[in-house]
N, C-alpha and C positions, 0 to 999 in steps of 0.2 A: 604224374611226376611223385614219383619216388625224395622221400628227406631226410636228408641226417641232421639231426638238429643237437646243440650244445646252447642248455639254456640255465640262467644261473650259473655261470659263472664268472665265481666275484675274485680278482682282479688286483691282490695293489704296485702302484703305483703314480710315480710323479706325472704331474698336470697340470693346471690351470693358465693362462694367465697373465695373476698379478706372484709379484716378488714372494712374498712367501709363502705361493704357493710353488717355489721354482724346490724346495726347496726337502718339502714332506710331502709322503705319501698319500696317495686316495687311495682308495677303494672303485672301481669300477661294476659295474656287473656290466657282462654279458650275455646274449641270445642270442646264438648265430641258429641261422636255415640255412641249410647246401645242400642244393638238387641233385642228387645220386640213383641211380640206376640200380637196385638193392638185386635187381632180378637176377643177374648172374650169379653173382654173389652165395644167396640165399640155394640156389638149383643146386650148388656144388659145396652150401657149404665149410665154402672157402675165405676163409680172413684177409687174403694176399688181397684178393680180389672187391673188397670189401672197403669203401673209406671208414679206416682207423682212427675214429672219432678221438683215440686219444692219443696218438701220435698226432689231432687234427690243435686239442688241447694243450696238448707240449707245448707245440709252437705259438700257439696264441700265447698263454704267459709269458718265454721266452722273448714277444715282439714285442710283447709291453713291456716288462723289465729292463730292457735293451734299451729303452730308446728313450725321449721325454718329447712331449708334446706339450704344447698350447693349449689350443684344440682338440675338444670329441671328435669335431667333424673329423682333423686334418690326422685323425688314431683312426675310422671309421675306414676312412678314403686309403690308404695305405693299407692294409687290415686284410681287403677287401682284395686290394691290388695280387701282393701276398698271396694270399690262400691260392684266388685260384692261379695263379700262377706256377705254386707249387702243388697243387694239387689237383691239377686239370678239372674246376671245376666250371660248371658251362653257367650259372646262377646259384646268387650266396644275398641274405638279406642278416644283416648286421641294428644287432640294437643294441647303445652303449647305455646306459643310468648311471648319470653321477649323485649316488641319494645325498652323500654334504654340502650341492649347489646349493640351495635353495630350500632353507627350514622347513617349507610348509609343505612339498612335492621332491619328487622325484623324476630330474630334467629330464630327456639326453640324444641325442638321437636315433634316427631311424633307415636304412639306404638303401637298397635291393640295385643292382646291376647284376648284367648278365642278362640271359635268354633264358624264362621262366621255357 
């Protein structure tokens, strides 16, 4: 299985269940793995056949900054659905870390959707 990945993507967005969280931006860190066949783009050295991680990154940034979620679980689920539909991905793994949620640890969620 070929994978295109975007790791350690830092995004500032409004997220959280507490009232005080609704008015501030917090940092989230995304690690995203996407199943994508790299054989055809590699054979032809053709970006138009590749999964352009720059375009995917721009989509993630726009999506997170234009929406407000209470739960990172909801954000992960909706982002996975949108990315799979927009980029025709058969499988995706998304890890979202919320470093400021607990001072002693980095916490977050990890989901996998689709067929490996």
